[in-house]
HTML snippet that shows the backbone in 3Dmol.js (N, CA, C, O; Angstrom):
<script src="https://3Dmol.org/build/3Dmol-min.js"></script>
<div id="view" style="width:600px;height:400px;position:relative"></div>
<script>
const pdb = `
ATOM      1  N   MET A   1     220.905 -16.732 -18.426  1.00  0.00           N
ATOM      2  CA  MET A   1     220.196 -17.326 -17.296  1.00  0.00           C
ATOM      3  C   MET A   1     219.461 -16.203 -16.539  1.00  0.00           C
ATOM      4  O   MET A   1     220.078 -15.214 -16.142  1.00  0.00           O
ATOM      5  N   SER A   2     218.168 -16.358 -16.345  1.00  0.00           N
ATOM      6  CA  SER A   2     217.389 -15.313 -15.687  1.00  0.00           C
ATOM      7  C   SER A   2     217.465 -15.444 -14.167  1.00  0.00           C
ATOM      8  O   SER A   2     217.590 -16.535 -13.610  1.00  0.00           O
ATOM      9  N   LYS A   3     217.385 -14.305 -13.541  1.00  0.00           N
ATOM     10  CA  LYS A   3     217.426 -14.260 -12.086  1.00  0.00           C
ATOM     11  C   LYS A   3     216.042 -14.570 -11.530  1.00  0.00           C
ATOM     12  O   LYS A   3     215.051 -13.985 -11.966  1.00  0.00           O
ATOM     13  N   LYS A   4     215.970 -15.494 -10.565  1.00  0.00           N
ATOM     14  CA  LYS A   4     214.673 -15.861  -9.970  1.00  0.00           C
ATOM     15  C   LYS A   4     214.169 -14.738  -9.088  1.00  0.00           C
ATOM     16  O   LYS A   4     214.938 -14.030  -8.440  1.00  0.00           O
ATOM     17  N   ASN A   5     212.860 -14.598  -9.082  1.00  0.00           N
ATOM     18  CA  ASN A   5     212.222 -13.636  -8.208  1.00  0.00           C
ATOM     19  C   ASN A   5     211.816 -14.344  -6.925  1.00  0.00           C
ATOM     20  O   ASN A   5     211.075 -15.325  -6.972  1.00  0.00           O
ATOM     21  N   TYR A   6     212.289 -13.865  -5.784  1.00  0.00           N
ATOM     22  CA  TYR A   6     211.936 -14.467  -4.520  1.00  0.00           C
ATOM     23  C   TYR A   6     211.846 -13.398  -3.449  1.00  0.00           C
ATOM     24  O   TYR A   6     212.368 -12.294  -3.604  1.00  0.00           O
ATOM     25  N   ASP A   7     211.181 -13.741  -2.370  1.00  0.00           N
ATOM     26  CA  ASP A   7     210.993 -12.829  -1.250  1.00  0.00           C
ATOM     27  C   ASP A   7     212.272 -12.817  -0.430  1.00  0.00           C
ATOM     28  O   ASP A   7     212.652 -13.841   0.138  1.00  0.00           O
ATOM     29  N   LYS A   8     212.939 -11.673  -0.361  1.00  0.00           N
ATOM     30  CA  LYS A   8     214.233 -11.571   0.311  1.00  0.00           C
ATOM     31  C   LYS A   8     214.148 -11.177   1.781  1.00  0.00           C
ATOM     32  O   LYS A   8     215.169 -11.069   2.460  1.00  0.00           O
ATOM     33  N   ARG A   9     212.937 -10.965   2.267  1.00  0.00           N
ATOM     34  CA  ARG A   9     212.797 -10.586   3.694  1.00  0.00           C
ATOM     35  C   ARG A   9     213.259 -11.738   4.588  1.00  0.00           C
ATOM     36  O   ARG A   9     213.148 -12.904   4.210  1.00  0.00           O
ATOM     37  N   LEU A  10     213.773 -11.412   5.765  1.00  0.00           N
ATOM     38  CA  LEU A  10     214.230 -12.434   6.711  1.00  0.00           C
ATOM     39  C   LEU A  10     213.073 -13.111   7.415  1.00  0.00           C
ATOM     40  O   LEU A  10     213.160 -14.285   7.775  1.00  0.00           O
ATOM     41  N   GLU A  11     211.990 -12.376   7.615  1.00  0.00           N
ATOM     42  CA  GLU A  11     210.786 -12.945   8.218  1.00  0.00           C
ATOM     43  C   GLU A  11     209.576 -12.135   7.769  1.00  0.00           C
ATOM     44  O   GLU A  11     209.695 -10.979   7.362  1.00  0.00           O
ATOM     45  N   VAL A  12     208.407 -12.771   7.854  1.00  0.00           N
ATOM     46  CA  VAL A  12     207.176 -12.140   7.412  1.00  0.00           C
ATOM     47  C   VAL A  12     206.081 -12.448   8.423  1.00  0.00           C
ATOM     48  O   VAL A  12     205.925 -13.590   8.854  1.00  0.00           O
ATOM     49  N   GLU A  13     205.335 -11.436   8.794  1.00  0.00           N
ATOM     50  CA  GLU A  13     204.162 -11.622   9.657  1.00  0.00           C
ATOM     51  C   GLU A  13     202.984 -11.953   8.745  1.00  0.00           C
ATOM     52  O   GLU A  13     202.644 -11.187   7.844  1.00  0.00           O
ATOM     53  N   VAL A  14     202.371 -13.104   8.993  1.00  0.00           N
ATOM     54  CA  VAL A  14     201.254 -13.575   8.166  1.00  0.00           C
ATOM     55  C   VAL A  14     199.969 -13.503   8.989  1.00  0.00           C
ATOM     56  O   VAL A  14     199.783 -14.297   9.910  1.00  0.00           O
ATOM     57  N   PRO A  15     199.083 -12.564   8.668  1.00  0.00           N
ATOM     58  CA  PRO A  15     197.803 -12.494   9.379  1.00  0.00           C
ATOM     59  C   PRO A  15     196.926 -13.688   8.986  1.00  0.00           C
ATOM     60  O   PRO A  15     196.919 -14.106   7.828  1.00  0.00           O
ATOM     61  N   LEU A  16     196.198 -14.224   9.945  1.00  0.00           N
ATOM     62  CA  LEU A  16     195.329 -15.371   9.686  1.00  0.00           C
ATOM     63  C   LEU A  16     193.923 -14.894   9.332  1.00  0.00           C
ATOM     64  O   LEU A  16     193.368 -14.025  10.003  1.00  0.00           O
ATOM     65  N   GLU A  17     193.365 -15.459   8.295  1.00  0.00           N
ATOM     66  CA  GLU A  17     191.986 -15.151   7.908  1.00  0.00           C
ATOM     67  C   GLU A  17     191.010 -15.702   8.951  1.00  0.00           C
ATOM     68  O   GLU A  17     189.938 -15.142   9.178  1.00  0.00           O
ATOM     69  N   PHE A  18     191.409 -16.813   9.578  1.00  0.00           N
ATOM     70  CA  PHE A  18     190.551 -17.486  10.547  1.00  0.00           C
ATOM     71  C   PHE A  18     191.337 -17.693  11.843  1.00  0.00           C
ATOM     72  O   PHE A  18     191.865 -18.777  12.091  1.00  0.00           O
ATOM     73  N   PRO A  19     191.410 -16.632  12.675  1.00  0.00           N
ATOM     74  CA  PRO A  19     192.118 -16.758  13.969  1.00  0.00           C
ATOM     75  C   PRO A  19     191.477 -17.865  14.804  1.00  0.00           C
ATOM     76  O   PRO A  19     190.304 -18.197  14.632  1.00  0.00           O
ATOM     77  N   PHE A  20     192.269 -18.420  15.704  1.00  0.00           N
ATOM     78  CA  PHE A  20     191.780 -19.525  16.535  1.00  0.00           C
ATOM     79  C   PHE A  20     192.547 -19.545  17.844  1.00  0.00           C
ATOM     80  O   PHE A  20     193.550 -18.850  18.009  1.00  0.00           O
ATOM     81  N   GLU A  21     192.058 -20.354  18.769  1.00  0.00           N
ATOM     82  CA  GLU A  21     192.699 -20.521  20.074  1.00  0.00           C
ATOM     83  C   GLU A  21     192.989 -22.008  20.272  1.00  0.00           C
ATOM     84  O   GLU A  21     192.158 -22.866  19.974  1.00  0.00           O
ATOM     85  N   THR A  22     194.164 -22.285  20.773  1.00  0.00           N
ATOM     86  CA  THR A  22     194.535 -23.649  21.139  1.00  0.00           C
ATOM     87  C   THR A  22     195.546 -23.586  22.272  1.00  0.00           C
ATOM     88  O   THR A  22     196.429 -22.728  22.282  1.00  0.00           O
ATOM     89  N   GLY A  23     195.415 -24.482  23.210  1.00  0.00           N
ATOM     90  CA  GLY A  23     196.324 -24.502  24.347  1.00  0.00           C
ATOM     91  C   GLY A  23     196.312 -23.222  25.160  1.00  0.00           C
ATOM     92  O   GLY A  23     197.312 -22.876  25.790  1.00  0.00           O
ATOM     93  N   GLY A  24     195.189 -22.515  25.153  1.00  0.00           N
ATOM     94  CA  GLY A  24     195.071 -21.278  25.903  1.00  0.00           C
ATOM     95  C   GLY A  24     195.721 -20.072  25.251  1.00  0.00           C
ATOM     96  O   GLY A  24     195.793 -19.004  25.858  1.00  0.00           O
ATOM     97  N   VAL A  25     196.201 -20.230  24.011  1.00  0.00           N
ATOM     98  CA  VAL A  25     196.840 -19.138  23.286  1.00  0.00           C
ATOM     99  C   VAL A  25     195.989 -18.815  22.058  1.00  0.00           C
ATOM    100  O   VAL A  25     195.572 -19.714  21.328  1.00  0.00           O
ATOM    101  N   GLU A  26     195.737 -17.529  21.838  1.00  0.00           N
ATOM    102  CA  GLU A  26     194.987 -17.106  20.667  1.00  0.00           C
ATOM    103  C   GLU A  26     195.960 -16.747  19.553  1.00  0.00           C
ATOM    104  O   GLU A  26     196.938 -16.032  19.772  1.00  0.00           O
ATOM    105  N   TYR A  27     195.681 -17.247  18.368  1.00  0.00           N
ATOM    106  CA  TYR A  27     196.529 -17.002  17.198  1.00  0.00           C
ATOM    107  C   TYR A  27     195.751 -16.204  16.173  1.00  0.00           C
ATOM    108  O   TYR A  27     194.757 -16.683  15.628  1.00  0.00           O
ATOM    109  N   ALA A  28     196.204 -14.979  15.907  1.00  0.00           N
ATOM    110  CA  ALA A  28     195.601 -14.132  14.877  1.00  0.00           C
ATOM    111  C   ALA A  28     196.596 -13.901  13.747  1.00  0.00           C
ATOM    112  O   ALA A  28     196.224 -13.453  12.662  1.00  0.00           O
ATOM    113  N   LYS A  29     197.866 -14.211  14.008  1.00  0.00           N
ATOM    114  CA  LYS A  29     198.919 -14.076  13.012  1.00  0.00           C
ATOM    115  C   LYS A  29     200.060 -15.002  13.397  1.00  0.00           C
ATOM    116  O   LYS A  29     200.192 -15.393  14.557  1.00  0.00           O
ATOM    117  N   LEU A  30     200.871 -15.344  12.431  1.00  0.00           N
ATOM    118  CA  LEU A  30     202.079 -16.127  12.668  1.00  0.00           C
ATOM    119  C   LEU A  30     203.227 -15.424  11.964  1.00  0.00           C
ATOM    120  O   LEU A  30     203.039 -14.832  10.901  1.00  0.00           O
ATOM    121  N   THR A  31     204.402 -15.486  12.547  1.00  0.00           N
ATOM    122  CA  THR A  31     205.579 -14.913  11.936  1.00  0.00           C
ATOM    123  C   THR A  31     206.439 -16.049  11.400  1.00  0.00           C
ATOM    124  O   THR A  31     206.855 -16.937  12.144  1.00  0.00           O
ATOM    125  N   MET A  32     206.696 -16.005  10.105  1.00  0.00           N
ATOM    126  CA  MET A  32     207.480 -17.047   9.443  1.00  0.00           C
ATOM    127  C   MET A  32     208.854 -16.488   9.066  1.00  0.00           C
ATOM    128  O   MET A  32     208.961 -15.395   8.511  1.00  0.00           O
ATOM    129  N   ARG A  33     209.894 -17.251   9.374  1.00  0.00           N
ATOM    130  CA  ARG A  33     211.249 -16.862   8.993  1.00  0.00           C
ATOM    131  C   ARG A  33     211.640 -17.586   7.708  1.00  0.00           C
ATOM    132  O   ARG A  33     210.994 -18.546   7.288  1.00  0.00           O
ATOM    133  N   ARG A  34     212.709 -17.097   7.105  1.00  0.00           N
ATOM    134  CA  ARG A  34     213.235 -17.758   5.902  1.00  0.00           C
ATOM    135  C   ARG A  34     213.752 -19.150   6.252  1.00  0.00           C
ATOM    136  O   ARG A  34     214.328 -19.335   7.324  1.00  0.00           O
ATOM    137  N   PRO A  35     213.560 -20.128   5.377  1.00  0.00           N
ATOM    138  CA  PRO A  35     214.071 -21.468   5.641  1.00  0.00           C
ATOM    139  C   PRO A  35     215.573 -21.564   5.382  1.00  0.00           C
ATOM    140  O   PRO A  35     216.125 -20.856   4.540  1.00  0.00           O
ATOM    141  N   LYS A  36     216.205 -22.444   6.117  1.00  0.00           N
ATOM    142  CA  LYS A  36     217.617 -22.764   5.918  1.00  0.00           C
ATOM    143  C   LYS A  36     217.707 -24.171   5.358  1.00  0.00           C
ATOM    144  O   LYS A  36     216.753 -24.943   5.455  1.00  0.00           O
ATOM    145  N   THR A  37     218.823 -24.502   4.785  1.00  0.00           N
ATOM    146  CA  THR A  37     219.033 -25.850   4.247  1.00  0.00           C
ATOM    147  C   THR A  37     218.809 -26.885   5.337  1.00  0.00           C
ATOM    148  O   THR A  37     218.252 -27.951   5.074  1.00  0.00           O
ATOM    149  N   ARG A  38     219.233 -26.586   6.550  1.00  0.00           N
ATOM    150  CA  ARG A  38     219.065 -27.497   7.697  1.00  0.00           C
ATOM    151  C   ARG A  38     217.580 -27.821   7.920  1.00  0.00           C
ATOM    152  O   ARG A  38     217.237 -28.956   8.251  1.00  0.00           O
ATOM    153  N   ASP A  39     216.708 -26.835   7.743  1.00  0.00           N
ATOM    154  CA  ASP A  39     215.278 -27.067   7.915  1.00  0.00           C
ATOM    155  C   ASP A  39     214.759 -28.076   6.895  1.00  0.00           C
ATOM    156  O   ASP A  39     213.993 -28.979   7.234  1.00  0.00           O
ATOM    157  N   SER A  40     215.180 -27.915   5.652  1.00  0.00           N
ATOM    158  CA  SER A  40     214.753 -28.844   4.605  1.00  0.00           C
ATOM    159  C   SER A  40     215.288 -30.255   4.853  1.00  0.00           C
ATOM    160  O   SER A  40     214.580 -31.241   4.647  1.00  0.00           O
ATOM    161  N   MET A  41     216.537 -30.341   5.292  1.00  0.00           N
ATOM    162  CA  MET A  41     217.130 -31.635   5.590  1.00  0.00           C
ATOM    163  C   MET A  41     216.407 -32.330   6.732  1.00  0.00           C
ATOM    164  O   MET A  41     216.144 -33.530   6.669  1.00  0.00           O
ATOM    165  N   ASP A  42     216.087 -31.573   7.777  1.00  0.00           N
ATOM    166  CA  ASP A  42     215.370 -32.158   8.916  1.00  0.00           C
ATOM    167  C   ASP A  42     213.955 -32.563   8.529  1.00  0.00           C
ATOM    168  O   ASP A  42     213.469 -33.600   8.980  1.00  0.00           O
ATOM    169  N   ALA A  43     213.292 -31.775   7.712  1.00  0.00           N
ATOM    170  CA  ALA A  43     211.933 -32.106   7.263  1.00  0.00           C
ATOM    171  C   ALA A  43     211.950 -33.398   6.442  1.00  0.00           C
ATOM    172  O   ALA A  43     211.026 -34.206   6.533  1.00  0.00           O
ATOM    173  N   ALA A  44     212.984 -33.586   5.655  1.00  0.00           N
ATOM    174  CA  ALA A  44     213.088 -34.797   4.822  1.00  0.00           C
ATOM    175  C   ALA A  44     213.199 -36.058   5.685  1.00  0.00           C
ATOM    176  O   ALA A  44     212.850 -37.150   5.236  1.00  0.00           O
ATOM    177  N   LYS A  45     213.677 -35.912   6.902  1.00  0.00           N
ATOM    178  CA  LYS A  45     213.857 -37.052   7.814  1.00  0.00           C
ATOM    179  C   LYS A  45     212.578 -37.418   8.567  1.00  0.00           C
ATOM    180  O   LYS A  45     212.517 -38.464   9.214  1.00  0.00           O
ATOM    181  N   VAL A  46     211.560 -36.565   8.486  1.00  0.00           N
ATOM    182  CA  VAL A  46     210.301 -36.814   9.198  1.00  0.00           C
ATOM    183  C   VAL A  46     209.601 -38.001   8.565  1.00  0.00           C
ATOM    184  O   VAL A  46     209.378 -38.039   7.355  1.00  0.00           O
ATOM    185  N   LYS A  47     209.259 -38.966   9.398  1.00  0.00           N
ATOM    186  CA  LYS A  47     208.539 -40.149   8.908  1.00  0.00           C
ATOM    187  C   LYS A  47     207.077 -39.770   8.669  1.00  0.00           C
ATOM    188  O   LYS A  47     206.514 -38.942   9.385  1.00  0.00           O
ATOM    189  N   GLY A  48     206.487 -40.374   7.675  1.00  0.00           N
ATOM    190  CA  GLY A  48     205.072 -40.120   7.390  1.00  0.00           C
ATOM    191  C   GLY A  48     204.887 -39.608   5.986  1.00  0.00           C
ATOM    192  O   GLY A  48     205.675 -39.906   5.089  1.00  0.00           O
ATOM    193  N   THR A  49     203.841 -38.836   5.803  1.00  0.00           N
ATOM    194  CA  THR A  49     203.445 -38.353   4.490  1.00  0.00           C
ATOM    195  C   THR A  49     204.093 -37.009   4.178  1.00  0.00           C
ATOM    196  O   THR A  49     204.749 -36.408   5.029  1.00  0.00           O
ATOM    197  N   ASP A  50     203.899 -36.551   2.950  1.00  0.00           N
ATOM    198  CA  ASP A  50     204.366 -35.218   2.579  1.00  0.00           C
ATOM    199  C   ASP A  50     203.670 -34.172   3.451  1.00  0.00           C
ATOM    200  O   ASP A  50     204.261 -33.152   3.805  1.00  0.00           O
ATOM    201  N   GLY A  51     202.407 -34.440   3.793  1.00  0.00           N
ATOM    202  CA  GLY A  51     201.672 -33.528   4.684  1.00  0.00           C
ATOM    203  C   GLY A  51     202.325 -33.417   6.046  1.00  0.00           C
ATOM    204  O   GLY A  51     202.408 -32.324   6.607  1.00  0.00           O
ATOM    205  N   ASP A  52     202.793 -34.540   6.588  1.00  0.00           N
ATOM    206  CA  ASP A  52     203.484 -34.535   7.877  1.00  0.00           C
ATOM    207  C   ASP A  52     204.750 -33.699   7.800  1.00  0.00           C
ATOM    208  O   ASP A  52     205.060 -32.943   8.721  1.00  0.00           O
ATOM    209  N   ARG A  53     205.479 -33.836   6.704  1.00  0.00           N
ATOM    210  CA  ARG A  53     206.712 -33.066   6.519  1.00  0.00           C
ATOM    211  C   ARG A  53     206.390 -31.576   6.355  1.00  0.00           C
ATOM    212  O   ARG A  53     207.125 -30.720   6.848  1.00  0.00           O
ATOM    213  N   GLY A  54     205.292 -31.277   5.663  1.00  0.00           N
ATOM    214  CA  GLY A  54     204.876 -29.884   5.497  1.00  0.00           C
ATOM    215  C   GLY A  54     204.496 -29.244   6.809  1.00  0.00           C
ATOM    216  O   GLY A  54     204.858 -28.097   7.066  1.00  0.00           O
ATOM    217  N   VAL A  55     203.768 -29.969   7.646  1.00  0.00           N
ATOM    218  CA  VAL A  55     203.393 -29.455   8.972  1.00  0.00           C
ATOM    219  C   VAL A  55     204.643 -29.193   9.791  1.00  0.00           C
ATOM    220  O   VAL A  55     204.757 -28.154  10.441  1.00  0.00           O
ATOM    221  N   PHE A  56     205.589 -30.137   9.762  1.00  0.00           N
ATOM    222  CA  PHE A  56     206.853 -29.970  10.482  1.00  0.00           C
ATOM    223  C   PHE A  56     207.562 -28.687  10.035  1.00  0.00           C
ATOM    224  O   PHE A  56     208.010 -27.891  10.860  1.00  0.00           O
ATOM    225  N   MET A  57     207.654 -28.503   8.718  1.00  0.00           N
ATOM    226  CA  MET A  57     208.387 -27.346   8.187  1.00  0.00           C
ATOM    227  C   MET A  57     207.708 -26.038   8.561  1.00  0.00           C
ATOM    228  O   MET A  57     208.371 -25.108   9.018  1.00  0.00           O
ATOM    229  N   LEU A  58     206.392 -25.954   8.374  1.00  0.00           N
ATOM    230  CA  LEU A  58     205.686 -24.716   8.735  1.00  0.00           C
ATOM    231  C   LEU A  58     205.788 -24.431  10.226  1.00  0.00           C
ATOM    232  O   LEU A  58     205.979 -23.281  10.622  1.00  0.00           O
ATOM    233  N   ALA A  59     205.663 -25.457  11.053  1.00  0.00           N
ATOM    234  CA  ALA A  59     205.777 -25.275  12.503  1.00  0.00           C
ATOM    235  C   ALA A  59     207.153 -24.736  12.864  1.00  0.00           C
ATOM    236  O   ALA A  59     207.274 -23.809  13.665  1.00  0.00           O
ATOM    237  N   ARG A  60     208.179 -25.313  12.275  1.00  0.00           N
ATOM    238  CA  ARG A  60     209.547 -24.894  12.586  1.00  0.00           C
ATOM    239  C   ARG A  60     209.786 -23.453  12.148  1.00  0.00           C
ATOM    240  O   ARG A  60     210.360 -22.665  12.899  1.00  0.00           O
ATOM    241  N   LEU A  61     209.357 -23.107  10.953  1.00  0.00           N
ATOM    242  CA  LEU A  61     209.603 -21.755  10.440  1.00  0.00           C
ATOM    243  C   LEU A  61     208.780 -20.692  11.168  1.00  0.00           C
ATOM    244  O   LEU A  61     209.162 -19.523  11.209  1.00  0.00           O
ATOM    245  N   CYS A  62     207.646 -21.107  11.744  1.00  0.00           N
ATOM    246  CA  CYS A  62     206.790 -20.169  12.484  1.00  0.00           C
ATOM    247  C   CYS A  62     207.040 -20.250  13.990  1.00  0.00           C
ATOM    248  O   CYS A  62     206.415 -19.529  14.768  1.00  0.00           O
ATOM    249  N   ASN A  63     207.954 -21.127  14.392  1.00  0.00           N
ATOM    250  CA  ASN A  63     208.319 -21.261  15.809  1.00  0.00           C
ATOM    251  C   ASN A  63     207.112 -21.593  16.679  1.00  0.00           C
ATOM    252  O   ASN A  63     206.917 -20.997  17.738  1.00  0.00           O
ATOM    253  N   VAL A  64     206.306 -22.547  16.225  1.00  0.00           N
ATOM    254  CA  VAL A  64     205.159 -23.028  16.992  1.00  0.00           C
ATOM    255  C   VAL A  64     205.165 -24.562  16.964  1.00  0.00           C
ATOM    256  O   VAL A  64     205.907 -25.171  16.193  1.00  0.00           O
ATOM    257  N   SER A  65     204.360 -25.156  17.782  1.00  0.00           N
ATOM    258  CA  SER A  65     204.201 -26.605  17.806  1.00  0.00           C
ATOM    259  C   SER A  65     203.470 -27.064  16.546  1.00  0.00           C
ATOM    260  O   SER A  65     202.638 -26.330  16.012  1.00  0.00           O
ATOM    261  N   PRO A  66     203.773 -28.267  16.068  1.00  0.00           N
ATOM    262  CA  PRO A  66     202.995 -28.814  14.943  1.00  0.00           C
ATOM    263  C   PRO A  66     201.491 -28.832  15.232  1.00  0.00           C
ATOM    264  O   PRO A  66     200.684 -28.717  14.309  1.00  0.00           O
ATOM    265  N   ASP A  67     201.111 -28.976  16.504  1.00  0.00           N
ATOM    266  CA  ASP A  67     199.701 -28.947  16.872  1.00  0.00           C
ATOM    267  C   ASP A  67     199.032 -27.636  16.448  1.00  0.00           C
ATOM    268  O   ASP A  67     197.864 -27.632  16.058  1.00  0.00           O
ATOM    269  N   VAL A  68     199.764 -26.537  16.522  1.00  0.00           N
ATOM    270  CA  VAL A  68     199.217 -25.241  16.111  1.00  0.00           C
ATOM    271  C   VAL A  68     198.956 -25.241  14.608  1.00  0.00           C
ATOM    272  O   VAL A  68     197.895 -24.800  14.165  1.00  0.00           O
ATOM    273  N   ILE A  69     199.899 -25.723  13.830  1.00  0.00           N
ATOM    274  CA  ILE A  69     199.737 -25.765  12.375  1.00  0.00           C
ATOM    275  C   ILE A  69     198.564 -26.674  12.001  1.00  0.00           C
ATOM    276  O   ILE A  69     197.811 -26.374  11.074  1.00  0.00           O
ATOM    277  N   GLU A  70     198.415 -27.780  12.722  1.00  0.00           N
ATOM    278  CA  GLU A  70     197.323 -28.709  12.433  1.00  0.00           C
ATOM    279  C   GLU A  70     195.950 -28.087  12.700  1.00  0.00           C
ATOM    280  O   GLU A  70     194.956 -28.535  12.128  1.00  0.00           O
ATOM    281  N   GLU A  71     195.879 -27.073  13.550  1.00  0.00           N
ATOM    282  CA  GLU A  71     194.609 -26.397  13.860  1.00  0.00           C
ATOM    283  C   GLU A  71     194.265 -25.284  12.895  1.00  0.00           C
ATOM    284  O   GLU A  71     193.163 -24.740  12.957  1.00  0.00           O
ATOM    285  N   LEU A  72     195.185 -24.927  11.998  1.00  0.00           N
ATOM    286  CA  LEU A  72     194.927 -23.847  11.043  1.00  0.00           C
ATOM    287  C   LEU A  72     193.787 -24.208  10.098  1.00  0.00           C
ATOM    288  O   LEU A  72     193.615 -25.368   9.722  1.00  0.00           O
ATOM    289  N   ASP A  73     193.017 -23.200   9.724  1.00  0.00           N
ATOM    290  CA  ASP A  73     192.080 -23.351   8.632  1.00  0.00           C
ATOM    291  C   ASP A  73     192.903 -23.611   7.368  1.00  0.00           C
ATOM    292  O   ASP A  73     194.021 -23.112   7.242  1.00  0.00           O
ATOM    293  N   GLU A  74     192.360 -24.379   6.446  1.00  0.00           N
ATOM    294  CA  GLU A  74     193.083 -24.727   5.218  1.00  0.00           C
ATOM    295  C   GLU A  74     193.499 -23.487   4.423  1.00  0.00           C
ATOM    296  O   GLU A  74     194.563 -23.485   3.804  1.00  0.00           O
ATOM    297  N   ILE A  75     192.689 -22.451   4.432  1.00  0.00           N
ATOM    298  CA  ILE A  75     193.034 -21.198   3.744  1.00  0.00           C
ATOM    299  C   ILE A  75     194.318 -20.627   4.327  1.00  0.00           C
ATOM    300  O   ILE A  75     195.212 -20.224   3.582  1.00  0.00           O
ATOM    301  N   ASP A  76     194.417 -20.589   5.645  1.00  0.00           N
ATOM    302  CA  ASP A  76     195.611 -20.040   6.307  1.00  0.00           C
ATOM    303  C   ASP A  76     196.815 -20.946   6.087  1.00  0.00           C
ATOM    304  O   ASP A  76     197.930 -20.457   5.908  1.00  0.00           O
ATOM    305  N   SER A  77     196.610 -22.235   6.099  1.00  0.00           N
ATOM    306  CA  SER A  77     197.695 -23.177   5.815  1.00  0.00           C
ATOM    307  C   SER A  77     198.236 -22.942   4.398  1.00  0.00           C
ATOM    308  O   SER A  77     199.447 -22.945   4.177  1.00  0.00           O
ATOM    309  N   ASN A  78     197.336 -22.743   3.464  1.00  0.00           N
ATOM    310  CA  ASN A  78     197.755 -22.478   2.085  1.00  0.00           C
ATOM    311  C   ASN A  78     198.533 -21.164   1.987  1.00  0.00           C
ATOM    312  O   ASN A  78     199.510 -21.074   1.245  1.00  0.00           O
ATOM    313  N   THR A  79     198.102 -20.155   2.730  1.00  0.00           N
ATOM    314  CA  THR A  79     198.795 -18.862   2.731  1.00  0.00           C
ATOM    315  C   THR A  79     200.236 -19.030   3.232  1.00  0.00           C
ATOM    316  O   THR A  79     201.170 -18.468   2.659  1.00  0.00           O
ATOM    317  N   LEU A  80     200.404 -19.806   4.302  1.00  0.00           N
ATOM    318  CA  LEU A  80     201.756 -20.053   4.822  1.00  0.00           C
ATOM    319  C   LEU A  80     202.594 -20.829   3.802  1.00  0.00           C
ATOM    320  O   LEU A  80     203.774 -20.535   3.610  1.00  0.00           O
ATOM    321  N   SER A  81     201.987 -21.809   3.158  1.00  0.00           N
ATOM    322  CA  SER A  81     202.710 -22.583   2.138  1.00  0.00           C
ATOM    323  C   SER A  81     203.118 -21.683   0.969  1.00  0.00           C
ATOM    324  O   SER A  81     204.209 -21.835   0.420  1.00  0.00           O
ATOM    325  N   GLU A  82     202.255 -20.761   0.595  1.00  0.00           N
ATOM    326  CA  GLU A  82     202.581 -19.823  -0.479  1.00  0.00           C
ATOM    327  C   GLU A  82     203.734 -18.918  -0.081  1.00  0.00           C
ATOM    328  O   GLU A  82     204.586 -18.590  -0.907  1.00  0.00           O
ATOM    329  N   GLN A  83     203.763 -18.510   1.193  1.00  0.00           N
ATOM    330  CA  GLN A  83     204.863 -17.675   1.666  1.00  0.00           C
ATOM    331  C   GLN A  83     206.180 -18.462   1.651  1.00  0.00           C
ATOM    332  O   GLN A  83     207.223 -17.925   1.278  1.00  0.00           O
ATOM    333  N   LEU A  84     206.128 -19.710   2.048  1.00  0.00           N
ATOM    334  CA  LEU A  84     207.325 -20.562   1.980  1.00  0.00           C
ATOM    335  C   LEU A  84     207.806 -20.642   0.532  1.00  0.00           C
ATOM    336  O   LEU A  84     209.004 -20.535   0.272  1.00  0.00           O
ATOM    337  N   SER A  85     206.893 -20.826  -0.399  1.00  0.00           N
ATOM    338  CA  SER A  85     207.270 -20.872  -1.813  1.00  0.00           C
ATOM    339  C   SER A  85     207.873 -19.547  -2.280  1.00  0.00           C
ATOM    340  O   SER A  85     208.817 -19.539  -3.070  1.00  0.00           O
ATOM    341  N   ALA A  86     207.340 -18.443  -1.801  1.00  0.00           N
ATOM    342  CA  ALA A  86     207.895 -17.130  -2.156  1.00  0.00           C
ATOM    343  C   ALA A  86     209.304 -16.967  -1.617  1.00  0.00           C
ATOM    344  O   ALA A  86     210.157 -16.393  -2.293  1.00  0.00           O
ATOM    345  N   PHE A  87     209.568 -17.461  -0.411  1.00  0.00           N
ATOM    346  CA  PHE A  87     210.927 -17.407   0.155  1.00  0.00           C
ATOM    347  C   PHE A  87     211.917 -18.187  -0.691  1.00  0.00           C
ATOM    348  O   PHE A  87     213.064 -17.769  -0.847  1.00  0.00           O
ATOM    349  N   THR A  88     211.489 -19.305  -1.232  1.00  0.00           N
ATOM    350  CA  THR A  88     212.402 -20.192  -1.967  1.00  0.00           C
ATOM    351  C   THR A  88     212.414 -19.960  -3.466  1.00  0.00           C
ATOM    352  O   THR A  88     213.132 -20.647  -4.193  1.00  0.00           O
ATOM    353  N   GLY A  89     211.623 -18.994  -3.943  1.00  0.00           N
ATOM    354  CA  GLY A  89     211.624 -18.681  -5.366  1.00  0.00           C
ATOM    355  C   GLY A  89     210.761 -19.587  -6.211  1.00  0.00           C
ATOM    356  O   GLY A  89     210.865 -19.573  -7.438  1.00  0.00           O
ATOM    357  N   ARG A  90     209.905 -20.381  -5.576  1.00  0.00           N
ATOM    358  CA  ARG A  90     209.026 -21.273  -6.330  1.00  0.00           C
ATOM    359  C   ARG A  90     207.809 -20.531  -6.853  1.00  0.00           C
ATOM    360  O   ARG A  90     207.049 -21.060  -7.663  1.00  0.00           O
ATOM    361  N   GLN A  91     207.628 -19.291  -6.382  1.00  0.00           N
ATOM    362  CA  GLN A  91     206.576 -18.430  -6.924  1.00  0.00           C
ATOM    363  C   GLN A  91     207.036 -16.995  -6.728  1.00  0.00           C
ATOM    364  O   GLN A  91     208.008 -16.748  -6.013  1.00  0.00           O
ATOM    365  N   SER A  92     206.372 -16.075  -7.336  1.00  0.00           N
ATOM    366  CA  SER A  92     206.754 -14.687  -7.250  1.00  0.00           C
ATOM    367  C   SER A  92     206.565 -14.137  -5.849  1.00  0.00           C
ATOM    368  O   SER A  92     205.599 -14.468  -5.163  1.00  0.00           O
ATOM    369  N   ALA A  93     207.491 -13.301  -5.437  1.00  0.00           N
ATOM    370  CA  ALA A  93     207.351 -12.617  -4.139  1.00  0.00           C
ATOM    371  C   ALA A  93     206.309 -11.521  -4.286  1.00  0.00           C
ATOM    372  O   ALA A  93     206.165 -10.926  -5.354  1.00  0.00           O
ATOM    373  N   ASN A  94     205.581 -11.259  -3.202  1.00  0.00           N
ATOM    374  CA  ASN A  94     204.549 -10.208  -3.240  1.00  0.00           C
ATOM    375  C   ASN A  94     205.150  -8.847  -3.151  1.00  0.00           C
ATOM    376  O   ASN A  94     204.428  -7.851  -3.169  1.00  0.00           O
TER     377      ASN A  94
END
`;
const viewer = $3Dmol.createViewer("view");
viewer.addModel(pdb, "pdb");
viewer.setStyle({}, {cartoon: {color: "spectrum"}});
viewer.zoomTo();
viewer.render();
</script>
């Protein structure tokens, strides 16, 4: 059985390609922490689409409101999703 490659850091600072301002706060980077089982369980309880659950999860792991995640450029949203995958071993860690 092969050992999965995953990002073992506890948190990662993710610079945004497209910084933005919302609610009077400027966002040029977000810090994402490693997910816990509790996060996945809570995300599964979110009513709505897979996208709604994804926004919930990214917001929780980055310690921001879902409104902030919804304002991200799609490129930056994809970067955060890729980092989440790296944390969980669904893709190679950088």
